[in-house]
DOTORNU-615652 format. One record per residue: residue number from 0; residue in one letter; x, y, z of N, C-alpha, C in turn. Coordinates in Angstrom, 1 decimal, padded with zeros to 4 digits, m for minus. Layout:
N
ATOM, i, aa, nX, nY, nZ, caX, caY, caZ, cX, cY, cZ
ATOM, NUM, A, X, Y, Z, X, Y, Z, X, Y, Z
...
This chain:
199
ATOM, i, aa, nX, nY, nZ, caX, caY, caZ, cX, cY, cZ
ATOM, 0, X, m023.9, 005.8, 023.3, m024.6, 005.5, 024.6, m025.4, 006.7, 025.0
ATOM, 1, X, m026.7, 006.4, 025.3, m027.6, 007.5, 025.7, m027.1, 008.2, 027.0
ATOM, 2, X, m027.5, 009.3, 027.3, m027.0, 010.1, 028.5, m027.8, 009.5, 029.7
ATOM, 3, X, m027.3, 009.8, 030.8, m027.8, 009.2, 032.0, m029.2, 009.7, 032.2
ATOM, 4, X, m029.6, 010.9, 031.8, m031.0, 011.3, 032.0, m032.0, 010.5, 031.1
ATOM, 5, X, m031.5, 010.2, 030.0, m032.4, 009.3, 029.2, m032.6, 007.8, 029.7
ATOM, 6, X, m031.5, 007.3, 030.3, m031.6, 006.0, 031.0, m032.5, 006.1, 032.1
ATOM, 7, X, m032.4, 007.0, 033.0, m033.3, 007.2, 034.1, m034.7, 007.3, 033.6
ATOM, 8, X, m035.0, 008.1, 032.6, m036.3, 008.2, 032.1, m036.8, 006.9, 031.5
ATOM, 9, X, m036.0, 006.1, 030.9, m036.4, 004.8, 030.4, m036.8, 003.9, 031.6
ATOM, 10, X, m036.1, 003.9, 032.6, m036.5, 003.2, 033.8, m037.8, 003.6, 034.4
ATOM, 11, X, m038.0, 004.9, 034.4, m039.3, 005.5, 034.9, m040.4, 004.9, 034.1
ATOM, 12, X, m040.3, 005.0, 032.7, m041.4, 004.4, 031.9, m041.6, 002.9, 032.2
ATOM, 13, X, m040.5, 002.1, 032.4, m040.8, 000.8, 032.7, m041.4, 000.6, 034.0
ATOM, 14, X, m041.1, 001.4, 035.0, m041.8, 001.3, 036.4, m043.3, 001.6, 036.2
ATOM, 15, X, m043.6, 002.5, 035.4, m045.0, 002.9, 035.2, m045.8, 001.7, 034.6
ATOM, 16, X, m045.1, 001.0, 033.6, m045.8, 000.0, 032.9, m046.0, m001.2, 033.9
ATOM, 17, X, m045.0, m001.5, 034.8, m045.1, m002.6, 035.6, m046.1, m002.3, 036.7
ATOM, 18, X, m046.3, m001.1, 037.2, m047.3, m000.8, 038.1, m048.7, m000.9, 037.5
ATOM, 19, X, m048.8, m000.5, 036.3, m050.1, m000.7, 035.5, m050.4, m002.1, 035.4
ATOM, 20, X, m049.5, m003.0, 035.1, m049.7, m004.4, 035.0, m050.2, m005.0, 036.4
ATOM, 21, X, m049.7, m004.4, 037.5, m050.1, m004.8, 038.8, m051.6, m004.4, 039.0
ATOM, 22, X, m051.9, m003.2, 038.5, m053.4, m002.8, 038.5, m054.3, m003.9, 037.9
ATOM, 23, X, m053.8, m004.4, 036.8, m054.7, m005.4, 036.1, m054.8, m006.6, 037.0
ATOM, 24, X, m053.7, m007.1, 037.6, m053.8, m008.2, 038.4, m054.7, m008.0, 039.7
ATOM, 25, X, m054.6, m006.8, 040.2, m055.3, m006.5, 041.4, m056.9, m006.5, 041.1
ATOM, 26, X, m057.2, m006.2, 039.9, m058.6, m006.0, 039.5, m059.2, m007.4, 039.3
ATOM, 27, X, m058.4, m008.5, 039.2, m058.9, m009.8, 039.0, m059.2, m010.5, 040.3
ATOM, 28, X, m060.2, m011.1, 040.5, m060.5, m011.8, 041.8, m059.8, m013.1, 041.9
ATOM, 29, X, m059.3, m013.7, 040.9, m058.7, m015.0, 040.9, m057.3, m015.0, 040.7
ATOM, 30, X, m056.7, m013.8, 040.9, m055.2, m013.7, 040.7, m054.4, m014.7, 041.6
ATOM, 31, X, m053.6, m015.4, 041.1, m052.7, m016.4, 041.8, m051.5, m015.6, 042.4
ATOM, 32, X, m051.2, m015.8, 043.6, m050.1, m015.0, 044.2, m048.8, m015.2, 043.5
ATOM, 33, X, m048.6, m016.4, 042.8, m047.4, m016.6, 042.0, m047.3, m015.6, 040.8
ATOM, 34, X, m048.4, m015.2, 040.3, m048.4, m014.2, 039.2, m048.0, m012.8, 039.8
ATOM, 35, X, m048.4, m012.5, 041.0, m048.0, m011.2, 041.6, m046.6, m011.3, 041.9
ATOM, 36, X, m046.0, m012.5, 042.4, m044.7, m012.5, 042.7, m043.8, m012.4, 041.4
ATOM, 37, X, m044.2, m013.0, 040.4, m043.5, m012.9, 039.1, m043.3, m011.4, 038.6
ATOM, 38, X, m044.4, m010.7, 038.8, m044.3, m009.3, 038.4, m043.7, m008.4, 039.5
ATOM, 39, X, m044.0, m008.6, 040.7, m043.5, m007.6, 041.7, m042.0, m007.9, 042.1
ATOM, 40, X, m041.5, m009.1, 042.1, m040.1, m009.3, 042.5, m039.2, m008.5, 041.7
ATOM, 41, X, m039.2, m008.6, 040.3, m038.3, m007.9, 039.5, m038.5, m006.4, 039.6
ATOM, 42, X, m039.8, m005.9, 039.7, m040.1, m004.5, 039.9, m039.4, m004.0, 041.2
ATOM, 43, X, m039.6, m004.7, 042.3, m039.1, m004.3, 043.6, m037.5, m004.2, 043.5
ATOM, 44, X, m037.0, m005.2, 042.8, m035.5, m005.3, 042.8, m035.0, m004.1, 042.0
ATOM, 45, X, m035.6, m003.8, 040.9, m035.1, m002.7, 040.0, m035.3, m001.3, 040.6
ATOM, 46, X, m036.4, m001.2, 041.4, m036.6, 000.1, 042.2, m035.5, 000.3, 043.1
ATOM, 47, X, m035.1, m000.8, 043.8, m034.0, m000.7, 044.8, m032.7, m000.4, 044.1
ATOM, 48, X, m032.4, m001.1, 043.2, m031.0, m001.0, 042.5, m031.0, 000.3, 041.7
ATOM, 49, X, m032.1, 000.8, 041.1, m032.1, 002.1, 040.4, m031.9, 003.2, 041.4
ATOM, 50, X, m032.4, 003.1, 042.6, m032.2, 004.1, 043.6, m030.7, 004.2, 044.1
ATOM, 51, X, m030.1, 003.1, 044.2, m028.7, 003.0, 044.6, m027.9, 003.6, 043.4
ATOM, 52, X, m028.1, 003.2, 042.2, m027.4, 003.7, 041.0, m027.5, 005.3, 041.0
ATOM, 53, X, m028.7, 005.8, 041.2, m028.8, 007.3, 041.3, m028.0, 007.9, 042.4
ATOM, 54, X, m028.0, 007.2, 043.6, m027.3, 007.7, 044.7, m025.8, 007.7, 044.5
ATOM, 55, X, m025.2, 006.6, 043.8, m023.9, 006.5, 043.6, m023.4, 007.3, 042.4
ATOM, 56, X, m024.2, 007.5, 041.4, m023.8, 008.1, 040.0, m024.4, 009.4, 039.8
ATOM, 57, X, m025.7, 009.5, 039.9, m026.3, 010.7, 039.4, m026.3, 011.9, 040.4
ATOM, 58, X, m026.8, 011.7, 041.7, m027.0, 012.8, 042.6, m025.6, 013.5, 042.9
ATOM, 59, X, m024.6, 012.7, 043.1, m023.3, 013.5, 043.3, m022.9, 014.4, 042.3
ATOM, 60, X, m023.2, 014.0, 041.0, m022.9, 014.9, 039.9, m023.9, 016.0, 039.8
ATOM, 61, X, m025.2, 015.8, 040.1, m026.1, 016.9, 040.1, m025.7, 018.0, 041.1
ATOM, 62, X, m025.2, 017.4, 042.3, m024.7, 018.4, 043.3, m023.5, 019.2, 042.8
ATOM, 63, X, m022.7, 018.6, 042.0, m021.4, 019.3, 041.4, m021.8, 020.2, 040.3
ATOM, 64, X, m022.8, 019.9, 039.5, m023.0, 020.6, 038.2, m024.4, 021.3, 038.2
ATOM, 65, X, m025.3, 021.0, 039.0, m026.7, 021.6, 038.9, m026.7, 023.0, 039.4
ATOM, 66, X, m027.8, 023.5, 039.2, m028.0, 024.9, 039.7, m028.9, 024.8, 040.9
ATOM, 67, X, m028.3, 025.1, 042.1, m029.0, 025.0, 043.4, m029.7, 023.6, 043.6
ATOM, 68, X, m028.9, 022.6, 043.5, m029.5, 021.2, 043.5, m029.7, 020.6, 044.9
ATOM, 69, X, m029.4, 021.4, 046.0, m029.4, 020.7, 047.3, m030.8, 020.2, 047.7
ATOM, 70, X, m031.8, 021.0, 047.6, m033.1, 020.6, 048.0, m033.7, 019.5, 047.1
ATOM, 71, X, m033.3, 019.5, 045.8, m033.7, 018.5, 045.0, m033.2, 017.1, 045.4
ATOM, 72, X, m031.9, 017.2, 045.8, m031.2, 015.9, 046.2, m031.7, 015.4, 047.6
ATOM, 73, X, m031.9, 016.4, 048.5, m032.5, 016.0, 049.8, m033.8, 015.3, 049.6
ATOM, 74, X, m034.7, 015.9, 048.8, m036.0, 015.3, 048.5, m035.9, 013.9, 047.9
ATOM, 75, X, m035.0, 013.8, 046.9, m034.8, 012.5, 046.2, m034.4, 011.4, 047.1
ATOM, 76, X, m033.5, 011.7, 048.0, m032.9, 010.7, 048.9, m034.0, 010.2, 049.9
ATOM, 77, X, m034.8, 011.2, 050.4, m036.0, 010.9, 051.2, m037.0, 010.1, 050.5
ATOM, 78, X, m037.3, 010.3, 049.2, m038.2, 009.5, 048.4, m037.7, 008.1, 048.2
ATOM, 79, X, m036.4, 008.0, 048.0, m035.7, 006.6, 047.9, m036.0, 005.8, 049.2
ATOM, 80, X, m035.9, 006.5, 050.3, m036.1, 005.8, 051.6, m037.6, 005.3, 051.7
ATOM, 81, X, m038.4, 006.2, 051.3, m039.9, 005.8, 051.3, m040.2, 004.7, 050.4
ATOM, 82, X, m039.6, 004.7, 049.3, m039.8, 003.6, 048.3, m039.3, 002.2, 049.0
ATOM, 83, X, m038.1, 002.3, 049.6, m037.5, 001.1, 050.1, m038.4, 000.6, 051.3
ATOM, 84, X, m039.0, 001.6, 052.1, m039.9, 001.2, 053.2, m041.1, 000.5, 052.7
ATOM, 85, X, m041.7, 000.9, 051.6, m042.8, 000.3, 051.0, m042.4, m001.1, 050.6
ATOM, 86, X, m041.3, m001.3, 049.9, m040.9, m002.6, 049.4, m040.7, m003.5, 050.7
ATOM, 87, X, m040.0, m003.0, 051.8, m039.8, m003.8, 052.9, m041.1, m004.2, 053.6
ATOM, 88, X, m042.1, m003.3, 053.6, m043.5, m003.7, 054.2, m044.1, m004.9, 053.4
ATOM, 89, X, m044.0, m004.7, 052.0, m044.5, m005.8, 051.2, m043.8, m007.1, 051.5
ATOM, 90, X, m042.5, m007.1, 051.7, m041.8, m008.3, 051.9, m042.1, m009.0, 053.3
ATOM, 91, X, m042.6, m008.2, 054.2, m043.0, m008.7, 055.5, m044.3, m009.4, 055.5
ATOM, 92, X, m045.0, m009.3, 054.4, m046.4, m009.8, 054.4, m046.6, m010.9, 053.3
ATOM, 93, X, m047.5, m011.8, 053.5, m047.8, m012.8, 052.4, m048.2, m012.1, 051.1
ATOM, 94, X, m047.7, m012.6, 050.0, m048.0, m012.0, 048.7, m049.5, m012.0, 048.5
ATOM, 95, X, m050.1, m010.9, 048.1, m051.5, m010.8, 047.8, m052.3, m010.4, 049.0
ATOM, 96, X, m051.8, m010.4, 050.2, m052.5, m010.0, 051.4, m052.7, m008.5, 051.5
ATOM, 97, X, m053.5, m008.0, 052.4, m053.8, m006.6, 052.5, m052.6, m005.8, 052.8
ATOM, 98, X, m051.7, m006.4, 053.8, m050.5, m005.8, 054.1, m049.5, m005.7, 053.0
ATOM, 99, X, m049.5, m006.8, 052.2, m048.6, m006.8, 051.0, m048.9, m005.7, 050.0
ATOM, 100, X, m050.3, m005.6, 049.7, m050.7, m004.5, 048.8, m050.5, m003.2, 049.4
ATOM, 101, X, m050.7, m003.0, 050.6, m050.3, m001.7, 051.3, m048.9, m001.3, 051.1
ATOM, 102, X, m048.0, m002.2, 051.2, m046.6, m001.9, 051.0, m046.3, m001.6, 049.5
ATOM, 103, X, m046.8, m002.4, 048.6, m046.7, m002.2, 047.2, m047.2, m000.7, 046.9
ATOM, 104, X, m048.4, m000.4, 047.3, m048.9, 000.9, 047.0, m048.2, 002.1, 047.7
ATOM, 105, X, m047.6, 001.8, 048.9, m046.8, 002.8, 049.5, m045.5, 003.1, 048.7
ATOM, 106, X, m044.9, 001.9, 048.1, m043.8, 002.1, 047.2, m044.2, 002.9, 045.9
ATOM, 107, X, m045.4, 002.5, 045.4, m045.8, 003.2, 044.2, m046.0, 004.7, 044.4
ATOM, 108, X, m046.7, 005.0, 045.4, m046.9, 006.4, 045.7, m045.6, 007.2, 045.8
ATOM, 109, X, m044.7, 006.7, 046.6, m043.4, 007.4, 046.8, m042.7, 007.5, 045.5
ATOM, 110, X, m042.7, 006.4, 044.7, m042.0, 006.3, 043.4, m042.7, 007.3, 042.4
ATOM, 111, X, m044.0, 007.4, 042.4, m044.6, 008.3, 041.5, m044.2, 009.8, 041.8
ATOM, 112, X, m044.3, 010.1, 043.1, m043.9, 011.4, 043.6, m042.4, 011.7, 043.1
ATOM, 113, X, m041.6, 010.7, 043.4, m040.1, 010.9, 043.1, m039.9, 011.1, 041.6
ATOM, 114, X, m040.5, 010.2, 040.8, m040.3, 010.4, 039.3, m040.8, 011.7, 038.8
ATOM, 115, X, m041.9, 012.2, 039.3, m042.4, 013.5, 038.8, m041.5, 014.6, 039.2
ATOM, 116, X, m041.0, 014.6, 040.4, m040.1, 015.7, 040.9, m038.8, 015.6, 040.2
ATOM, 117, X, m038.3, 014.3, 040.0, m037.0, 014.2, 039.4, m037.0, 014.6, 037.8
ATOM, 118, X, m038.1, 014.2, 037.2, m038.2, 014.6, 035.8, m038.3, 016.1, 035.6
ATOM, 119, X, m039.1, 016.8, 036.4, m039.3, 018.2, 036.3, m038.2, 019.1, 036.9
ATOM, 120, X, m037.4, 018.5, 037.8, m036.4, 019.2, 038.5, m035.0, 018.7, 038.3
ATOM, 121, X, m034.7, 017.6, 039.0, m033.3, 017.1, 038.9, m032.8, 016.8, 037.5
ATOM, 122, X, m033.6, 016.1, 036.7, m033.1, 015.7, 035.3, m033.0, 016.9, 034.4
ATOM, 123, X, m034.1, 017.8, 034.5, m034.0, 019.0, 033.7, m032.9, 019.9, 034.1
ATOM, 124, X, m032.7, 020.1, 035.4, m031.5, 020.9, 035.9, m030.2, 020.3, 035.3
ATOM, 125, X, m030.1, 019.0, 035.4, m028.8, 018.4, 035.0, m028.6, 018.6, 033.5
ATOM, 126, X, m029.7, 018.4, 032.7, m029.5, 018.6, 031.2, m029.1, 020.1, 030.9
ATOM, 127, X, m029.6, 021.0, 031.7, m029.3, 022.4, 031.4, m027.8, 022.8, 031.8
ATOM, 128, X, m027.3, 022.1, 032.8, m026.0, 022.5, 033.3, m024.8, 021.5, 033.2
ATOM, 129, X, m025.0, 020.3, 032.8, m024.0, 019.4, 032.6, m023.7, 019.2, 031.2
ATOM, 130, X, m022.4, 019.1, 030.8, m022.0, 018.9, 029.4, m022.6, 017.6, 028.9
ATOM, 131, X, m022.8, 017.5, 027.6, m023.3, 016.2, 027.0, m022.4, 015.1, 027.2
ATOM, 132, X, m021.1, 015.4, 027.1, m020.1, 014.4, 027.3, m020.1, 013.8, 028.7
ATOM, 133, X, m020.3, 014.6, 029.7, m020.4, 014.1, 031.0, m021.7, 013.2, 031.2
ATOM, 134, X, m022.8, 013.7, 030.6, m024.0, 012.9, 030.7, m023.9, 011.6, 030.1
ATOM, 135, X, m023.2, 011.5, 028.9, m022.9, 010.2, 028.3, m022.0, 009.3, 029.0
ATOM, 136, X, m021.0, 009.9, 029.7, m020.1, 009.1, 030.4, m020.8, 008.6, 031.7
ATOM, 137, X, m021.6, 009.4, 032.2, m022.4, 008.9, 033.4, m023.5, 007.8, 032.9
ATOM, 138, X, m024.0, 008.0, 031.8, m024.9, 007.0, 031.2, m024.2, 005.6, 031.1
ATOM, 139, X, m023.0, 005.6, 030.6, m022.2, 004.4, 030.5, m022.1, 003.8, 032.0
ATOM, 140, X, m021.7, 004.5, 032.9, m021.5, 004.0, 034.3, m022.8, 003.5, 034.8
ATOM, 141, X, m023.9, 004.3, 034.6, m025.2, 003.9, 035.2, m025.6, 002.6, 034.5
ATOM, 142, X, m025.5, 002.4, 033.3, m025.8, 001.1, 032.6, m025.0, 000.0, 033.0
ATOM, 143, X, m023.8, 000.2, 033.2, m022.8, m000.9, 033.7, m023.3, m001.2, 035.1
ATOM, 144, X, m023.5, m000.3, 035.9, m024.0, m000.6, 037.3, m025.2, m001.4, 037.4
ATOM, 145, X, m026.2, m001.0, 036.6, m027.5, m001.7, 036.5, m027.3, m003.1, 036.0
ATOM, 146, X, m026.4, m003.3, 035.1, m026.2, m004.7, 034.5, m025.4, m005.5, 035.5
ATOM, 147, X, m024.6, m004.9, 036.3, m023.7, m005.7, 037.2, m024.5, m006.0, 038.5
ATOM, 148, X, m025.6, m005.3, 038.8, m026.3, m005.5, 040.0, m027.8, m005.7, 039.9
ATOM, 149, X, m028.1, m006.8, 039.2, m029.6, m006.9, 038.9, m030.5, m007.1, 040.1
ATOM, 150, X, m030.0, m007.4, 041.2, m030.8, m007.6, 042.4, m030.2, m006.9, 043.6
ATOM, 151, X, m031.0, m006.5, 044.6, m030.4, m005.8, 045.8, m029.4, m006.6, 046.5
ATOM, 152, X, m029.5, m007.9, 046.5, m028.5, m008.7, 047.1, m027.1, m008.6, 046.5
ATOM, 153, X, m027.1, m008.2, 045.2, m025.7, m007.9, 044.6, m025.0, m006.7, 045.1
ATOM, 154, X, m025.8, m005.9, 045.9, m025.2, m004.6, 046.4, m024.4, m004.8, 047.7
ATOM, 155, X, m024.6, m005.9, 048.4, m023.9, m006.2, 049.7, m022.4, m006.1, 049.5
ATOM, 156, X, m021.8, m005.4, 050.4, m020.4, m005.3, 050.4, m019.8, m004.1, 049.5
ATOM, 157, X, m020.7, m003.4, 048.9, m020.2, m002.2, 048.1, m019.9, m001.1, 049.1
ATOM, 158, X, m019.0, m000.2, 048.7, m018.7, 001.0, 049.5, m019.9, 001.9, 049.2
ATOM, 159, X, m020.3, 002.7, 050.2, m021.4, 003.7, 050.0, m022.7, 003.1, 050.0
ATOM, 160, X, m023.7, 003.7, 049.4, m025.1, 003.3, 049.4, m025.2, 001.8, 049.1
ATOM, 161, X, m025.9, 001.0, 049.9, m026.0, m000.5, 049.7, m027.4, m000.9, 049.6
ATOM, 162, X, m028.4, 000.0, 049.4, m029.8, m000.4, 049.3, m030.5, m000.2, 050.7
ATOM, 163, X, m029.8, 000.3, 051.6, m030.5, 000.7, 052.9, m030.8, 002.1, 052.9
ATOM, 164, X, m031.7, 002.5, 053.9, m032.1, 003.9, 054.0, m030.9, 004.8, 054.4
ATOM, 165, X, m030.9, 006.0, 053.8, m029.8, 007.0, 054.0, m030.4, 008.2, 054.8
ATOM, 166, X, m029.6, 008.8, 055.5, m030.0, 010.0, 056.1, m029.7, 011.1, 055.0
ATOM, 167, X, m030.8, 011.8, 054.5, m030.6, 012.7, 053.4, m029.6, 013.8, 053.6
ATOM, 168, X, m029.6, 014.4, 054.8, m028.7, 015.4, 055.2, m027.2, 015.0, 055.2
ATOM, 169, X, m027.0, 013.8, 055.8, m025.7, 013.2, 055.8, m025.2, 012.9, 054.4
ATOM, 170, X, m026.1, 012.4, 053.6, m025.7, 012.1, 052.2, m025.2, 013.3, 051.5
ATOM, 171, X, m026.0, 014.4, 051.6, m025.7, 015.6, 050.8, m024.4, 016.2, 051.4
ATOM, 172, X, m024.2, 016.2, 052.7, m023.0, 016.7, 053.3, m021.8, 015.9, 052.8
ATOM, 173, X, m021.9, 014.6, 052.8, m020.7, 013.8, 052.4, m020.4, 014.0, 050.9
ATOM, 174, X, m021.5, 014.1, 050.0, m021.2, 014.3, 048.6, m020.6, 015.7, 048.4
ATOM, 175, X, m021.1, 016.8, 049.1, m020.5, 018.1, 048.9, m019.1, 018.1, 049.4
ATOM, 176, X, m018.8, 017.4, 050.4, m017.4, 017.4, 050.9, m016.5, 016.7, 049.9
ATOM, 177, X, m017.0, 015.7, 049.2, m016.1, 015.1, 048.1, m015.9, 016.1, 047.0
ATOM, 178, X, m016.9, 016.9, 046.7, m016.8, 017.9, 045.6, m015.9, 019.0, 046.0
ATOM, 179, X, m016.0, 019.6, 047.2, m015.2, 020.7, 047.6, m014.6, 020.3, 049.0
ATOM, 180, X, m013.5, 019.5, 049.1, m012.9, 019.1, 050.3, m012.4, 020.3, 051.1
ATOM, 181, X, m012.6, 020.3, 052.4, m012.1, 021.5, 053.2, m010.6, 021.6, 053.1
ATOM, 182, X, m010.1, 022.8, 053.1, m008.7, 023.2, 053.1, m008.3, 023.3, 054.5
ATOM, 183, X, m007.3, 022.3, 054.9, m007.0, 022.4, 056.3, m006.2, 023.6, 056.7
ATOM, 184, X, m005.7, 024.4, 055.8, m004.9, 025.6, 056.1, m005.8, 026.8, 056.1
ATOM, 185, X, m007.1, 026.6, 055.9, m008.0, 027.8, 055.8, m008.8, 028.0, 057.1
ATOM, 186, X, m008.4, 027.4, 058.1, m009.0, 027.6, 059.4, m010.5, 027.2, 059.3
ATOM, 187, X, m010.8, 026.1, 058.7, m012.2, 025.6, 058.6, m013.0, 026.1, 057.5
ATOM, 188, X, m012.4, 027.0, 056.6, m013.2, 027.5, 055.5, m012.7, 026.8, 054.2
ATOM, 189, X, m013.4, 025.8, 053.9, m013.1, 025.2, 052.6, m013.9, 025.8, 051.5
ATOM, 190, X, m013.5, 025.4, 050.2, m014.2, 025.9, 049.1, m015.7, 025.9, 049.2
ATOM, 191, X, m016.2, 024.7, 049.6, m017.6, 024.5, 049.8, m018.2, 025.4, 050.7
ATOM, 192, X, m017.5, 025.9, 051.7, m018.2, 026.9, 052.7, m018.4, 028.2, 052.1
ATOM, 193, X, m017.7, 028.5, 050.9, m017.9, 029.8, 050.3, m018.8, 029.8, 049.2
ATOM, 194, X, m019.4, 028.6, 048.8, m020.3, 028.5, 047.8, m021.6, 029.4, 048.0
ATOM, 195, X, m022.0, 030.1, 047.0, m023.2, 031.0, 047.2, m022.9, 032.3, 047.9
ATOM, 196, X, m021.7, 032.5, 048.3, m021.4, 033.8, 049.0, m021.0, 034.8, 047.9
ATOM, 197, X, m021.2, 036.1, 048.1, m020.8, 037.1, 047.2, m019.3, 037.3, 047.2
ATOM, 198, X, m018.7, 037.6, 046.1, m017.2, 037.8, 046.0, m016.9, 039.1, 046.5
């Protein structure tokens, strides 16, 4: 099984190809909205489910094993929100209309920014600091999650991220609390509160 960083990169390559195909359709004056729908609906669904898979599987592990991963994670969750907002804007407008294209390209711009930062920062960080066995185990979980939830509607009822916007700060704090739960006998000083302090 490929490791999780490879699977994420594979999705990124697919996203780029799908957006390039949308470029081709936008350039044609006679594009049928049904063609746009056939291309956009699977792309929008995978963008959404991919973000949730990262939020459930990748970013908590980056926070646990990466080198100073907090800012990378905050940025990533904010980018996911921007992608979702673009998708939601497209869904509120007739396919092929100006408002629809505005939403599609808002999602694309946010996704392009996210992929570049993730590839150069989060994924690189994780490859340097997480054991290959962990990356492969997470790859299995990531692939299983993506297979089990092919559309955002399949995410309803799950614990945790469900495809809706998240507060980046709340997300990171909750993930860090699961990594280093506070010690109730330490008068508010859990292991997590000592991270980064000199010994």
